[in-house]
Structure formats: structure tokens, C-alpha cells
C-alpha positions, 0 to 999 in steps of 0.5 A: 465492948472491951476496955482499954485503959490508957493515960496520956502524955498529958497525964489524962486517965481515960477508959476507952471502948475498944474495938476487938480484932483491931490492933492497939494503935488503930484503937488509940489513933482512931480515938486521937490519943497521941499515937502518930502512927506514921508507918500505918502498923507495918512496924517500920516506925516507934510512933505508935510506943506505948508502956504496958502496965506489968500486970499485962506483960504475960497477957501479950504475944512475944515481941518480934525481932524487928518490934524489939529491934525498933522500941530498943532504940527509942529515947524512952525505952522502958525494957519489957514495958515498951511496945509498940502498940501496931503489934499487938491486936486488942482480942476480950483477953485484953479487956482491961489492959492498961498503957501509958502513951509513951513521949513523943521522940 
């Protein structure tokens, strides 16, 4: 399996074995890593907000208008690094991705 490198809200670094084909949100939620995922991944809340490390930004799909609108309204918005993890499918190309779970709203 491929790795997802996560920093939790408490600052703990975890190397997670990610499931290819699932979203980052599903991988984080299913491993109890601070992601509520209240809408279940339908891009209608921001409870799966994460900060993606700069080195990985060009490997991700662009944000949709819906994702941009939601993430830009969060208290902890960090520009291009702010993403909704439900909108990012985890693939082999993202093996080693580095992210931090955003603080709770």
C-alpha cells in the first residue's frame, strides 16, 4: 500500500497505509485521524479540511468551484494549501503525500 503522511491536530506525525482509489477523507476518517466528514464526501461541508504540503500541490487535481467556495469560508484557510480531503482521490501518484489536518471549525 501507498503512504499518506499525516500531522494530526495534536501535532502527532503518522505514516498511514492508504487505500488506493479511496479519497484522502475516507482514508483519514476510517483511521480516526481528526476528520469528521459530516457530509460523507459530497463537498457540502468543510469538516475534512486539510493543508497539503507545498511539494504535493502540483500533483493534485485543481479545486472545483464548489470546493473553493467552501474552503475559502473556513476560519483556518491557507490559500492554495487548503483542500477538502473528500475531493482528492488517493492514487499511486500520491504515494508519500504530506498533509496536516486543519483545526476544527
